[in-house]
C-alpha positions in Angstrom: -10.7 21.7 -37.3 -7.2 21.6 -39.1 -6.2 25.4 -38.1 -6.5 27.6 -35.2 -9.4 29.7 -34.8 -10.3 32.6 -32.7 -13.1 31.5 -30.1 -16.2 33.9 -30.3 -16.1 36.7 -27.6 -19.2 36.8 -25.5 -20.1 40.5 -24.7 -18.3 41.6 -21.6 -15.7 38.6 -21.3 -12.0 39.9 -21.1 -10.1 40.0 -24.2 -7.2 38.0 -22.8 -9.8 34.8 -22.6 -10.1 35.0 -26.5 -6.2 34.8 -27.2 -4.6 32.1 -29.1 -1.0 30.7 -28.8 1.3 31.9 -31.6 3.3 29.5 -33.4 2.6 26.6 -36.1 -1.1 26.0 -37.0 -2.9 23.2 -34.8 -3.5 19.9 -36.4 -5.7 17.1 -34.9 -6.2 16.5 -31.1 -3.9 15.6 -28.4 -5.0 13.2 -25.3 -3.7 13.8 -22.2 -4.3 10.5 -19.7 -3.1 11.3 -15.9 -2.6 7.4 -14.5 -0.9 9.0 -11.2 -0.3 12.1 -9.6 -3.6 13.9 -9.7 -5.4 14.5 -6.4 -2.2 13.4 -4.5 1.6 13.8 -3.9 3.3 10.4 -5.2 3.0 7.8 -8.1 3.3 10.0 -10.9 2.9 9.1 -14.7 1.1 10.6 -17.4 0.6 9.5 -20.9 0.7 12.0 -24.2 -1.3 10.2 -27.0 -1.2 11.9 -30.6 -3.0 9.4 -33.1 -0.9 5.9 -33.2 1.8 7.3 -30.9 2.2 7.7 -26.9 4.8 9.4 -24.8 5.0 8.6 -21.2 6.1 10.7 -18.7 7.6 9.4 -15.1 6.7 6.2 -13.3 6.8 6.9 -9.2 5.4 5.3 -6.4 3.5 6.5 -3.3 3.9 5.8 0.2 1.0 4.0 2.2 -1.3 5.8 4.7 -2.4 4.9 8.0 -5.2 2.9 6.8 -3.2 0.6 4.6 -1.6 -2.0 7.2 1.1 -3.9 6.0 1.3 -2.1 2.6 5.1 -1.4 1.5 4.2 0.7 -1.4 1.6 1.9 -3.8 2.1 1.8 -7.5 -0.2 3.4 -10.5 -2.3 0.8 -12.5 -0.9 1.3 -16.2 -3.7 -0.9 -17.7 -4.0 1.6 -20.4 -0.5 1.7 -21.3 -0.5 -2.4 -21.6 -3.2 -2.1 -23.8 -1.6 0.3 -26.1 2.1 -0.8 -25.6 2.6 -0.8 -29.4 2.0 3.0 -29.4 4.4 3.8 -27.0 7.4 5.4 -28.4 9.3 6.8 -25.6 9.5 7.3 -21.7 10.8 10.3 -20.1 11.8 10.5 -16.5 11.9 14.0 -14.9 14.1 13.6 -12.1 15.4 10.5 -9.8 12.9 10.8 -6.8 10.6 7.6 -5.5 7.5 9.5 -6.7 8.7 9.9 -10.3 10.8 6.4 -10.8 9.9 3.8 -7.9 7.6 2.5 -9.5 9.8 1.4 -12.8 10.8 -2.1 -11.7 7.4 -3.0 -11.2 5.7 -1.2 -14.5 8.7 -1.8 -17.2 8.3 -6.0 -16.8 4.9 -5.3 -18.2 5.9 -3.5 -21.3 8.1 -4.3 -24.4 11.5 -2.8 -24.3 10.7 1.0 -24.8 13.5 3.6 -25.1 13.8 5.5 -21.9 15.4 9.1 -21.4 16.8 10.4 -18.2 19.6 12.4 -16.9 22.7 10.8 -15.4 21.8 10.8 -12.1 18.2 9.9 -12.7 19.2 6.8 -14.6 21.9 6.2 -12.3 19.4 5.6 -9.4 17.1 3.8 -12.0 19.8 1.2 -12.3 20.3 0.9 -8.6 16.6 0.0 -8.1 16.2 -2.6 -11.1 19.4 -4.4 -9.5 17.6 -4.2 -6.3 14.5 -5.9 -7.8 16.8 -8.6 -9.5 16.2 -6.7 -13.1 19.3 -6.6 -15.4 19.7 -2.7 -16.4 21.2 -4.1 -19.5 17.8 -5.4 -20.7 16.3 -2.1 -21.0 16.9 1.0 -23.8 18.1 3.3 -21.0 19.4 6.5 -22.6 21.3 9.1 -20.8 20.4 12.9 -21.5 21.5 16.3 -20.4 18.7 18.0 -18.5 18.5 20.3 -21.2 18.3 18.2 -24.3 15.9 18.1 -27.1 14.7 15.0 -28.1 12.7 13.4 -31.2 10.4 10.9 -29.7 8.3 9.2 -32.7 6.9 11.1 -35.6 4.9 13.7 -33.6 6.9 14.3 -30.4 9.6 16.7 -29.7 10.4 17.1 -26.1 12.7 20.2 -24.9 14.2 19.3 -21.5 14.7 22.3 -19.4 16.6 22.4 -16.1 14.7 23.2 -13.0 16.0 23.4 -9.5 14.6 21.1 -6.9 15.8 19.2 -4.1 17.9 16.7 -6.4 20.3 17.5 -9.3 19.5 16.8 -12.8 16.0 17.8 -12.4 13.9 18.8 -15.8 10.7 20.2 -17.1 9.4 19.3 -20.5 8.1 21.7 -23.4 6.5 19.2 -25.4 6.0 20.4 -29.1 3.2 18.4 -30.9 1.2 18.8 -33.9 -1.6 20.6 -31.6 0.6 22.8 -30.0 3.0 23.0 -27.2 3.0 21.7 -23.7 4.8 23.0 -20.9 5.2 20.6 -18.3 7.1 22.1 -15.3 8.1 18.7 -13.4 8.9 19.2 -9.6 10.2 22.7 -9.4 11.0 25.6 -7.1 12.9 29.0 -8.5 15.9 28.7 -6.2 18.5 31.5 -6.9 21.4 29.8 -5.0 21.2 26.1 -5.3 23.8 24.1 -3.9 25.5 22.8 -7.3 25.2 26.3 -8.4 22.9 25.2 -11.6 19.8 27.6 -11.8 16.5 27.0 -13.5 17.0 27.5 -17.6 13.9 30.1 -17.2 15.1 31.3 -20.8 13.8 28.4 -22.3 10.6 28.6 -20.4 10.3 32.3 -21.3 11.1 31.4 -25.1 8.3 28.8 -25.2 5.9 31.6 -23.9 7.1 33.7 -26.6 6.2 31.1 -29.2 3.1 30.3 -27.8 1.9 27.5 -25.0 -1.3 25.7 -25.5 -1.4 24.0 -22.3 0.8 24.3 -19.0 0.9 21.3 -16.6 2.5 22.6 -13.4 3.4 21.5 -9.9 0.9 22.3 -7.2 2.5 21.2 -4.0 2.9 24.4 -2.4 0.0 26.1 -3.9 -1.4 27.3 -0.5 2.1 28.9 0.9 2.5 32.3 0.4 5.7 34.0 -0.7 8.6 32.3 -1.6 10.1 29.0 -1.0 13.7 29.3 0.8 16.8 28.7 -1.0 18.9 25.7 0.0 21.5 27.9 0.7 19.8 29.4 3.9 19.4 25.8 5.0 23.1 25.1 4.4 23.6 28.1 6.4 21.1 27.1 9.4 22.9 23.6 9.1 26.0 24.9 9.6 25.3 26.8 12.4 23.6 24.1 14.3 26.7 21.7 13.6 29.1 24.1 14.7 27.4 24.6 17.9 26.7 21.2 18.9 28.9 19.7 21.7 28.3 16.1 21.3 27.5 13.6 18.4 25.6 15.1 15.6 22.7 12.8 14.0 21.1 14.3 11.1 18.1 12.7 8.9 16.8 13.5 5.9 15.3 12.0 2.7 18.2 9.8 1.3 17.7 11.2 -2.4 18.1 14.6 -1.2 21.4 14.8 -2.3 21.8 18.6 -2.2 20.8 18.4 1.5 23.3 15.6 1.9 26.1 17.6 0.5 25.1 20.5 2.7 25.7 18.3 5.6 28.8 16.6 4.8 30.5 20.3 3.9 29.5 21.7 7.3 30.6 18.3 9.2 34.2 18.7 7.3 34.1 22.5 8.0 34.0 21.7 11.8 36.1 18.8 12.0 33.9 16.0 12.2 34.0 12.6 10.6 31.0 11.8 8.5 29.0 8.1 8.9 26.0 7.0 7.1 23.6 4.5 8.4 20.4 3.3 6.4 20.4 1.2 3.6 18.6 4.0 1.1 21.2 6.5 2.7 24.1 4.4 1.8 22.6 3.3 -1.7 22.0 6.6 -2.8 25.1 8.1 -1.6 27.1 5.5 -3.3 25.3 6.3 -6.6 25.9 9.8 -6.0 29.6 9.5 -5.0 30.5 7.4 -8.2 28.6 9.7 -10.9 30.5 12.7 -9.2 26.9 14.5 -7.7 28.7 14.2 -4.0 31.8 15.5 -2.7 33.5 14.2 0.3 36.9 15.7 1.1 37.8 12.7 3.5 35.8 9.8 3.3 32.7 8.0 4.8 33.1 6.3 7.7 31.1 2.9 9.1 29.6 3.0 12.1 32.1 0.8 13.7 34.8 3.1 12.8 33.6 6.1 14.7 33.2 4.1 17.8 36.5 5.3 19.0 36.4 8.8 17.8 35.4 11.5 20.2 31.9 12.4 20.2 32.8 15.9 19.3 34.2 14.8 16.0 31.5 12.8 14.8 28.3 12.7 12.8 25.7 10.5 11.5 23.4 10.8 8.4 20.6 8.3 9.2 17.6 7.6 7.6 14.2 7.9 9.4 12.9 11.4 8.5 9.2 10.4 8.2 9.3 8.2 11.5 9.6 4.8 10.1 9.5 2.3 12.7 12.6 0.3 11.1 14.5 3.3 10.1 17.5 4.0 12.0 16.2 7.2 13.5 13.4 5.2 15.1 15.4 2.6 16.4 17.8 5.0 18.2 14.9 7.0 19.9 13.5 3.5 21.1 16.9 2.1 22.0 16.5 -0.6 19.6 19.8 0.0 17.4 22.4 -2.7 17.5 25.4 -0.4 17.3 24.3 2.8 17.9 22.5 5.3 20.9 21.8 8.6 21.5 22.1 10.3 25.0 22.8 13.5 26.9 24.9 16.1 25.0 23.8 14.8 21.6 22.0 17.0 19.0 19.4 15.4 16.4 18.6 17.5 13.4 15.4 16.4 11.4 16.3 18.3 8.2 12.8 17.5 6.7 9.1 17.8 7.0 6.9 15.3 7.4 4.7 14.1 4.7 0.9 14.3 5.3 -0.3 11.3 7.5 3.4 11.0 8.9 3.2 13.8 11.6 1.9 11.3 14.6 4.8 9.0 13.6 7.4 12.0 13.6 6.2 13.5 16.7 6.5 10.0 18.9 10.2 9.9 17.6 11.0 13.5 18.2 9.3 12.9 22.0 11.5 9.9 22.6 14.8 11.9 21.5 14.0 14.5 24.0 13.3 11.9 26.7 17.0 10.5 26.1 18.2 14.1 26.8 19.1 14.9 23.3 18.8 18.3 22.0 16.5 18.1 18.8 16.1 20.5 16.2 13.3 20.1 13.4 11.0 22.5 11.4 9.6 25.1 11.7 11.2 25.7 14.9 14.4 25.7 13.4 15.5 26.9 9.7 17.1 23.5 9.0 14.7 22.6 6.0 13.2 23.9 3.2 10.8 22.8 0.6 11.8 21.4 -3.0 8.7 22.9 -4.6 7.7 26.6 -5.4 5.5 28.5 -3.4 2.7 31.2 -4.4 4.8 34.0 -5.8 7.0 31.4 -7.9 4.2 29.8 -9.5 2.9 33.4 -10.5 6.2 34.1 -11.9 6.3 31.0 -13.6 2.6 31.5 -15.0 3.5 34.6 -16.5 6.4 33.5 -18.5 4.4 30.8 -19.9 1.1 32.5 -20.6 -0.5 29.2 -21.6 -4.1 28.9 -23.0 -5.2 26.1 -21.0 -4.1 25.0 -17.2 -4.0 21.9 -15.7 -2.6 22.0 -12.0 -0.8 18.9 -11.0 1.4 16.9 -8.3 -0.7 17.9 -5.5 -3.7 16.9 -3.2 -7.3 18.3 -4.5 -6.8 21.3 -2.2 -3.5 21.9 -3.6 -4.5 21.7 -7.1 -7.7 23.9 -6.4 -5.6 26.6 -4.8 -3.2 26.9 -7.6 -6.5 27.0 -10.2 -8.0 29.9 -8.1 -4.5 31.6 -8.4 -4.2 31.6 -12.0 -7.6 32.7 -12.2 -6.8 36.0 -10.9 -3.8 36.8 -12.8 -4.1 39.5 -15.3 -4.2 37.2 -18.2 -6.0 34.2 -17.1 -6.3 30.8 -18.9 -9.4 30.2 -21.0 -10.0 27.2 -19.1 -8.5 25.3 -16.3 -9.2 21.7 -15.4 -8.5 19.8 -12.2 -8.8 16.2 -13.3 -8.7 13.1 -11.5 -6.3 10.0 -12.5 -7.7 7.9 -15.3 -9.5 11.2 -16.9 -8.7 11.4 -20.4 -8.1 15.3 -21.5 -8.8 16.2 -25.1 -6.6 19.0 -26.3 -7.3 20.9 -29.4 -6.5 24.6 -30.5 -9.9 25.8 -29.3 -10.7 23.6 -26.2 -9.5 21.5 -23.4 -12.4 18.9 -22.0 -12.7 15.5 -20.3 -13.7 13.1 -23.0 -13.6 9.5 -20.7 -11.8 7.5 -18.7 -9.4 4.6 -18.4 -8.8 2.2 -15.7 -6.5 3.9 -13.2 -5.7 3.8 -9.2 -3.1 1.9 -7.0 -2.0 -1.5 -6.8 -0.9 -2.3 -3.2 2.8 -4.0 -3.1 3.1 -6.1 0.2 5.9 -8.1 0.2 6.5 -10.0 -2.9 3.0 -9.7 -3.9 1.7 -7.0 -6.1 -1.9 -6.4 -6.6 -3.2 -9.4 -4.6 -4.2 -6.8 -1.6 -7.4 -5.5 -2.2 -9.4 -3.0 -0.3 -11.5 -5.5 1.2 -8.5 -7.4 2.6 -7.1 -3.7 4.2 -10.6 -3.5 6.0 -10.3 -7.0 7.6 -6.6 -6.1 8.5 -8.1 -2.8 10.4 -11.0 -4.8 11.9 -8.2 -7.3 13.3 -6.1 -4.3 14.6 -9.5 -2.6 16.1 -10.9 -5.9 17.6 -8.5 -9.0 17.5 -9.3 -12.1 16.1 -10.8 -15.5 17.6 -10.1 -18.7 15.9 -12.3 -21.7 16.7 -11.4 -25.1 16.0 -13.6 -28.1 16.1 -13.5 -32.1 15.4 -17.2 -32.6 14.9 -18.4 -36.0 16.2 -20.5 -37.7 18.6 -18.0 -36.5 21.1 -16.8 -33.2 19.8 -13.3 -31.3 20.6 -13.3 -27.6 20.7 -10.1 -25.5 20.9 -10.5 -21.5 21.2 -7.3 -19.3 20.5 -7.5 -15.5 20.5 -4.7 -12.6 19.3 -5.5 -9.2 20.2 -8.9 -9.7 21.7 -8.7 -9.5 25.2 -6.3 -11.1 28.0 -9.6 -13.3 28.5 -7.7 -16.1 30.7 -9.5 -19.9 30.4 -13.0 -18.4 31.7 -14.0 -16.7 28.7 -12.3 -19.1 26.1 -14.5 -22.0 28.4 -17.7 -20.1 27.5 -17.0 -19.7 23.9 -16.1 -23.4 24.0 -19.4 -24.3 25.6 -21.7 -22.2 23.3 -19.8 -24.1 20.0 -20.1 -27.6 21.8 -24.0 -27.2 22.0 -24.2 -26.4 18.4 -22.0 -29.1 17.4 -23.6 -31.6 19.3 -27.0 -30.3 18.2 -25.8 -30.5 14.8 -24.5 -34.0 15.0 -27.8 -35.7 16.5 -29.7 -34.0 13.9 -27.4 -35.0 11.1 -26.9 -31.9 9.8 -24.2 -31.1 6.8 -20.9 -29.6 8.0 -21.3 -26.3 6.2 -24.9 -25.9 8.6 -23.0 -27.0 11.5 -20.1 -24.2 11.2 -22.9 -21.2 10.9 -24.9 -23.0 13.9 -21.6 -22.4 15.4 -20.5 -18.9 14.1 -23.7 -17.1 15.1 -24.1 -18.1 18.2 -20.8 -17.6 19.2 -20.1 -14.5 17.6 -23.3 -12.9 19.6 -22.3 -14.4 22.7 -18.8 -12.6 22.4 -20.4 -9.7 21.2 -22.5 -9.4 24.5 -19.7 -10.9 26.8 -17.5 -8.2 25.8 -18.9 -5.5 23.9 -16.5 -6.3 21.3 -16.7 -7.4 17.7 -13.4 -9.6 17.0 -13.1 -11.3 13.7 -14.2 -14.8 14.4 -12.8 -17.7 12.5 -14.6 -21.3 12.8 -12.8 -24.2 11.6 -14.5 -27.3 11.7 -13.4 -31.1 10.6 -15.6 -34.3 10.6 -14.0 -37.2 12.5 
């Protein structure tokens, strides 16, 4: 319908549920297509479509889970965008974290040149990523905007950015003005009254949008289970300063390399207590270099190399290192397991983990912490020590933001299903709950009109696995094979098929078998081959005759079920 209509109110229904947003009359329908970021924390990307125009928000990656051996990262499938590439009028990046821009080097080459908008730090980090993957930033239409700018994208979209505090500078939410009505997309946020850079959330813009009328709110659900208010970065800075000031020997601090505010707090504390700061780890060095060049990181002295700090007294050294998630090849893990070529952790040193494990990484982080204790280090980590705070809003902040916006419809985003569902329950108990809340999945097509929000279909969505140089050539079946190999190992049986056959057996990750078990497997294979040769069976049938008896023998002899690969050649 071409104008907003007041929904018919059923007996007993609260009056607030029949409210309509203020503002211009609604025309047509807006489609919202989340291609990532729903039911997960990572690979955020959402498409907004009105008639023949598409606006895209973010393009992130996700990190592999334990059941994905060998996978480096996950990126979203964008078949929908590729199929409708000519309709894309603009792409807005909310901030520079990996789960929002990390997929761009893989996504952009699949599409024509599209105007791309982001703040100075966000695009600075994106340029670094593009160069890292051998792409030339100059070949893309990158447009630097302020975190509070207003953008006209195509005929139908006006995007009003508003600054929101998070764990990285230049973070924005979006007011997306469309012919259907206003959509508020919070981006990642917390309501920090004392951020490290002094730049608080621009809530006046959010309140103004609420006063004008908001048809749909799409909001960060990450901490929807956490009561209260997320601690300020200023509180973390005080705790870090105290810990660094009390340390006797060297101090090692790990945090997310992209957490520029936290890195700044560590550097300031180190300088205050007379410590030289060195950085170790590729991503830490890369992010710091970009932040320094763009003016987002301040260092009174300079950053030192690990070679330069060798001759400096331990009491005057602080090392910022990668490895907050227990990654085996990151600096902190190599220090914990004694595998770092230039540095070591020992008695009297202090190690601060200024981060929390991402779900799935808890065991890896705990192993690192235990090894550091074994080395004699003093280890500080949350929640026992207040050396970390989330970058996402807790329940009271979510309530406050919802009350500012007062949307007609609601979509919880950026979280696992439990986070989204808890946010849904939270807003349903508000004095003015939404008329409807939908918890969508990646690939759902949501249709928004003045009168309704509903699912109307699906598009292809999901994840592509990146393994080395391969993108999308790893499937779930291959991952299942890798899990099988990890569980029971592999046995490779190679045979030359002739009247006098030769069989060799090699196993890996199976058992410490010695020659006896291999000899028995070889005997079973030889018998099958000799019989097949006598009966003049084709090679494929002989291979089956080798495979099944050998598989049965191995299972009976060992109680295990390794992957068995028979390779047969004719003489």
